[in-house]
Structure formats: C-alpha cells, structure tokens
C-alpha positions as CSV (number, residue, x, y, z in Angstrom):
1,M,-20.7,-55.4,47.5
2,Q,-20.9,-51.8,46.5
3,A,-22.7,-52.5,43.2
4,L,-25.7,-54.0,45.1
5,H,-26.0,-50.8,47.3
6,D,-25.3,-48.1,44.6
7,A,-26.7,-49.4,41.3
8,P,-30.3,-49.8,40.4
9,W,-31.7,-53.4,40.6
10,I,-33.1,-54.7,37.3
11,G,-35.3,-57.7,37.2
12,T,-34.1,-60.7,35.2
13,D,-35.5,-64.2,34.7
14,K,-36.1,-66.8,37.4
15,G,-36.9,-64.1,40.0
16,R,-33.3,-62.8,40.0
17,Y,-32.0,-59.3,39.7
18,A,-28.9,-57.6,38.1
19,A,-27.0,-54.5,39.2
20,T,-24.2,-53.0,37.2
21,K,-21.7,-50.4,38.5
22,W,-18.8,-48.7,36.6
23,Y,-15.4,-48.3,38.4
24,P,-12.3,-46.5,37.3
25,F,-9.5,-49.0,36.7
26,G,-6.6,-47.3,34.9
27,Q,-4.3,-50.4,34.8
28,Q,-3.2,-53.2,32.5
29,H,-4.9,-56.5,32.4
30,E,-3.5,-59.4,30.3
31,G,-1.4,-57.0,28.3
32,H,-4.0,-54.4,27.5
33,F,-4.6,-51.0,29.3
34,Y,-8.2,-50.4,30.4
35,A,-9.5,-47.1,31.7
36,G,-12.5,-48.6,33.5
37,K,-14.5,-51.7,34.3
38,D,-18.2,-52.6,34.8
39,V,-19.0,-55.0,37.6
40,R,-22.3,-56.8,37.0
41,V,-23.8,-58.8,39.8
42,I,-26.6,-61.4,39.2
43,F,-28.4,-62.2,42.5
44,A,-31.5,-63.4,44.3
45,D,-33.1,-61.3,47.0
46,E,-34.1,-64.0,49.6
47,P,-36.1,-63.1,52.7
48,E,-33.1,-63.3,55.0
49,Q,-30.2,-62.6,52.7
50,V,-29.0,-61.6,49.2
51,V,-27.5,-64.6,47.4
52,V,-25.0,-63.7,44.7
53,V,-25.4,-66.1,41.8
54,T,-22.9,-64.7,39.2
55,L,-20.4,-61.9,39.1
56,Y,-19.2,-60.5,35.7
57,V,-16.3,-58.0,35.2
58,Y,-16.2,-56.2,31.8
59,F,-13.0,-54.1,31.2
60,N,-13.5,-51.1,28.9
61,Q,-12.0,-47.8,27.7
62,R,-14.6,-45.5,29.2
63,T,-13.3,-42.9,31.6
64,E,-16.7,-42.1,33.2
65,P,-19.9,-44.1,33.6
C-alpha cells in the first residue's frame, strides 16, 4: 500500500499508527464529481508485519495535496 510507504506515520491510540495520502481521482462517485481522494490507513506495526486495521477513503474537490 503506497500510503504506508510515502506518507508520514502519525501515532494514534492503542499503539497504532495512521498514514494519509492524497491521490488525484477526477471521476464521478455516486453521482458526484470528485477531483481527488485522501486514503487514510490505520495500522499496527508488528515485529514481523504491518497489520492494516482500518482503511478510510475521503473524496474531495482538492486538485493537489
């Protein structure tokens, strides 16, 4: 997942982390046009693997991050 590699990790509660990355979208979703989207990943950094807990996608009108 590119957001984990490119976005800064921010500590959250319960020892988890969050990373958010903006992507251009330029399409319609459920009848509305959106220029971009933010993908936010909530995850745990375990000793042998990264475990994704939740993935959020926020559509928006921004054209650049």
